[in-house]
N, C-alpha and C positions, 0 to 999 in steps of 0.2 A: 214532271218537267213542266217548268212555266216561263216564260217570258214575258218583260215588259220593253215597251218603246218608249223614248225619250218624247216629252211633250212637245218640242219644238219640232217634230217630223210634221208634216201634213201632205195631203192629198199625194202626189206624185212620190214626194221622198219616202211617204209610208209603205207606199204600193213597193218601191225600190228595196229598201230594207227588207220588207217581207221576202221579197223573191230571193235575195242574197242569203237569207236565215235559211230557207228550204233549199237552196243550193249547197248551204255547208252543211246541213242536216244528210242531204242525199250523198255528197262526199264522204261524211263519216260513215256511213251505212257502207258504202263501196269500200272503203279501206278498210273495213272489218269483215266482209263477205267475196271472199273468192268467184262468186257468180258474177259479181258486179264487176270485179277488178280482170277477168278474165273468161272470156266465154269458151276457149278448151279446157278449163279446169273440170275434173271429174276426180273424185278422191273417194275411197272405203277402207274402213279398219274391221277385220274379221277376228273376233276371240280364235285363237288357234286349236283351244282345248274341247271348246262350247258349239262353236260353229255361228254363234249370236253374231249379227252386224252391231258393230259399236258406235259406228260412223259411215254415214252414206249420204254424198251429193253428187250426184248426176251419176250413181254408181253403173247404171244399165244403158245409159247413152253410149253410143256409136262413138269410139274415137280409131285413132291411128296406133298400133304398138310400138312402131319402129324396132329398136333392137330389143326390147321385152319379147321379140319374138326367138331369141335365141335362147330363152327359157325351155320354150317345147323342142328348138334342135337338140339340146343338152339333154332334156327329159326322153328323147328318142334315142339317144345313144345311152344311156343308163339302161331302158328296156332291152335294148340290144345286148348290151351286156350280160342284163340278167338271164337273157336265153340264151348266152353262149355263145352268140351270133359276132359278137366285137370283145375285143381284149383291151385292155390298157398298152398292150404293146404292138397291136395291128397297126399297120403301115397305111395311110390314107394319102391317095395320091390325088395331088393338084392337076387339075384339067386346064386347059385354053378358057374354058369358060369360067371356072372359078378364079383361076390368075387374071382375069379380066374384071374383076368388082372393085369398085371406086372405094377407098377408104371412109373408115378405118379397116386394115388390113397389115396381115404379116408381110404380104409380099414375096410369097413363094412363089417362083418362076414355075410355069406349066412344064408338067414333067417331074417336077420335085415332089415330096413327100412328108410327112410328120407322122407321130405316132396317137392313136385314138386320144391317149392322156395330154399330148401336147395339145391337142385340139381343143379339148376340154378348157384346161387353160386359158389357151387362146380367145373362146367365148366368152369365158366368165370375166378375163379381165380386160384385153383389148377390146373385144367386143370385134372380131375381125371377122369382115362379109368375106373375104377369100375361103376363111378354113370353113366357114357356116355352108357355103355353095358346095365344098367338097367332102363336106360330111354326108350333105344330100345326096348326090351323086353315090356316093358309096355306099348309102345304106338304100336308095331309092331308086337308082337306075341314072333320074335324071331329076333337078332341083323341083320343076312343075310337079313331078310324081310324089317326089317326098314330100312336096307342099299338100299335096292331096292325103297323102298318108297322116301328115300332120292334122290338118282340119278335121280327118276321122277320129284321131285321139282325141282331139278337145271337145268332139260330142261325146266319148266315151268317158270322159272325164265331167262332163255336165256342162261343159263352156259352151252355152246355147248360141251365143252371138259371134263367136270368134270363126273368122275367114284367114287361110294363111295361102298366100299364092308365090312366096319364096321363103327361105331359109334363116335370112338374114335380117329383113326388116328395112330392107332400102325399099325408098317410095313404090309404092302400090295401091290406087284408090281404092281397090277390091280388097285389099289387106287389110280386115279390120278387126276391134275386140272392144272390149269394156272394162272398167275397172274391176267389176267383180268378178270377170273371166281370169282378169289376171291375176287375182286373189285365188282363186281356186287354182290354178297351175302352179303357184307358189305354195301352197298348202298340198298339192299332189307330190312336186318334187321333196318336200320334206318327208312326206308320210310314206311314199312308194319307197323312196330309194336313200333310206338313212345315212347308210355307210358312203354313197356319193355325194350327197348331198353337201360335203363338208368341203369339196372343191369350190361352192360360191363365197365363201369365206378368204378366198385366197387373197393376199395384198398384192403379190406383184408374181410374175414368173420370168424366166430367162430362157429367151430362142434365138439361137445362132449369132451369140454375144450380145445381144439387146435386151435390156431388160424392159418390164411394161407395167406399169402401175395399173392396180383397179380401178376402173371408173367412178366406184361406189365411194365417196369419200366419207360416207357416214361409219364404215367399217374401222372399228379401232378408236372411233371418236365420241360415237355416242352407246352408251350402254348397253348391252345385250342385243345390237344387231350383228347378226350372222351371215347375211346376205341380202339383198339376192343380184338384182340385174338394174341396170341403167339404160336409157334409149334417148333418142333425138332425131326428128329428123323436122326440116322448117315445118310441114305439114300437122306434125305430131304435138310440137314443143317438145318440154322436157318431162319424160317420165322416168319413174321409179319405182320399183317393188321392193321392200325391205320386210325380212324376218327379225323379230326381236323375240327373245326369250331371257329373260330375268326376274327374280325374284319367285319364281313358282309360276308366273307368268308368260301366256306366248302369244302374240299378234303376229298376223300379217296384214301390211296396210299398204297401199296403194295410192301414187299421186301422179295424176297423167295431165299433160298439156301446161306445164309450167312455164312461165315467161323466160327464165333463165336456169341455169343449173343450180345458180345460188338460190333463187326464190323456191326452186322446188325442194331441194335440201332442207330450207326454214320451215317450207309447209310440212314436210315430213317429220321433223322435229317435233313440231306442235302437236302432230296428230299423237306420234310417240308418248309423248310427254303426257297429254292431257287423257291417252285414252287407255295405255297399258294397263296403268292404276286402276282401272274399271274392270280388267279382264280376269277371269276366274280363274281361280288357282286348281279347281276341280273341273274332271272330266277329263277322259282319255286322247282326245285327239281323234286321229280315223274318221274322218269326216269326208271323204271324196275317195268313193268306191272305183276300181280299176275298170271293169266291165269289158274286159277281153284284151286281147294282145295283139300286136303290130306283126305282118309277115313282110320281113326285110328281105330286100334282093339278096343280099350276101349271107352266105353260114361262113362266118370266118374267126372260129374261137382260135387262140393262139398259145399254142402249147411251148414251152423252151425248149430248142433244138429242132421243133418239126415246122415243116410248111402246112400251112390252113389249109389248104386243098389237100393234104391226104386226111383229111378224117370228115366223115358226116356231122351234121346236127346232131349234138348229142342230148337236146332235148324231145327227140320222138321215138318211140317206141315201136319196134317194128314185129309183129306177130308172124306167127310163121305162114300164116294165109297171104301177107305181105299187106295186109290193112294196117293203118296208123292207129294207135290207140291213141284214147283222150287223156290227156297227163295234166294234174294240176302243179304250178310252178310257184315254187315258194322263191321270194327276192332275196336274190344274192349274188355274188360277182365270185366267178371261179378264177383262182390264183394259179400261173403257170408251175407244173411241179417241175422238179428238177428230173433229169434222167437217172434213173435208178442204177446203183453202183452194186458190184457182186456181194451178195449176201444181204441184203437190205429185204427181200422178201421173207416174212414170217406167215404167209399167207399159204397153207396147202389147199388150194382150190384151183381145178382149171376149168374149162369151158363147162359151166354148171348146167344142169336140168334147172327152167325158169321157176322161182320158189311164189308159191301161194299167198295171199294174204296182203297185207300192206308193204311197198317196198321203196327206198327212196334210191335213186341215184344221183351220184355227183360228179362222172366225168364218163366220156366216151371215148377210149383212146385206142392206139393201133396196135400195140404190142401187149400181149398178158403181162409180162413183166411190168409194162408202165402201169396198168391198172393195178396190178400186184401192189407197186411201189406207193400208188397215189391212194387205196384203200388205207395200208398199213398207217403211213403218214396222218391221214384223217383221222384213224381211230387212236393214233396217241396222242394227238392233237387235242382230239374232244374227248376228252376219256368220259366226262360223266354224261355225255349224249350216247357215243358208238362203242363205249366199252364192252356192254354186253349185249350186242348187237351182232348179227352173223356176216361178214364180209363173204363176198362171190361174185363172181364173172360171168357174164351173159354175153356169149360170142353171136354175132351176127354179119351177115354178108349185105355189102352194098355196092354194085357195080364191080362184081367179080374180086373185092376187096373184102378180108376179115376184120372186124373191129370188135373191142372187149368194153362192155357198159361195165363201170365199177359201182356196185352196190350194197347196200346193206339191206338183210331182211331180221324178221323179229320184230314188227310191231305188230300191236293187238288192235290198233284202230286207226281210222282217219286222222283222229285228232293228234294222236301221238307220232304218228309220221310227220305232219304237219310241225308239229310242236319240234321235233329233230330239226326240221328243214330251218326252222326260226332261228334254232339255236346256233347253228352252223353258218349260217349267213354273218354271226359276230367273228366269226375265225377266217372269212373272206371265202367260205365255201359256194359256190352256185350249188343249188338242190332242187331234186323234182321230188313229188312224191305221188304215189299212184296205186292202184290195186291191181297185183297181176292176176 
């Protein structure tokens, strides 16, 4: 690029013109670079198939997550569901602490409640702070205790710079993250909980006669965008994590610190437009390792017609010695079985001698009839997976109450048992695989 000056300019005039020229050049650079335009800005784009970083601007600099925090709150709910410690119909009580949260909120009064599924919808659409606190207390005892669990989970997921102090993202100077960490969390939600991830694409939901629209305005407007979450506080600026899947390509993109919601969305659209075509069509994903499970405060699997307190955690096997066995848990969510009717039982088994080899367990129920009905229904629903396997029930006692583990044997290897669990999750069954 070359510049010329008019010969009429002399001395100070020439200097003033030169200064003006450089000012214009700097202004042009500022207009094209978010670094000059906004010191809070950070962004990153990750190829969700290969893990390659396609774009990175201050992606490892410390920022405030705001309501992106609720991505981890929901992740923890999904994990509790996977463990059988939470179901979609579990009632979550709103304490005075939760009810006292400032908006955005549903406004449920202290002592009120909502189902876990309603809570998920409220978190991903309305970004309800009162609901986030209620979930935290339900699973962690206290919100601060749950925040420590969230931070521990962040470390397990490889989120090296993230610290949580609450479940909502309300202002706290010690609650920090990075664009890269938020991208990892977005990838983990998709990879670890694929059947539940669909909640993040919800456009709106209704509660107590009111309809709440998703704050993520890119849903339905930008091709391929299927979630995930927005966030804003004065300290953080306008944040957004987006998952995009189109034309065989897949990315997770993060924009932090936007000046306005509109400018944040515009920057996200720009990143998607520029970097989605550069993503690979090859690669299987599976980029984020789980690296452990969370020990939640409550064990509250819910079966239709039963009180959650009437049966124990179905994901722990008690040996005759009373020792707890190590169990490999496959990701899935357990549906609530119907009460068995007369004649439904086609399984001729009673309290069984423990089978050897690899076994899978799909439920732990209070009566033998319920366990039999559950096994029969699963075998009928998933014939290609369970048709040739042997259903059986193993009884055990806890706190003076008998329980019945619904299991299948006949698996020749760990990979076969784990493969069965992976198949069963497509039918919405919880499943654990272990060697007896």
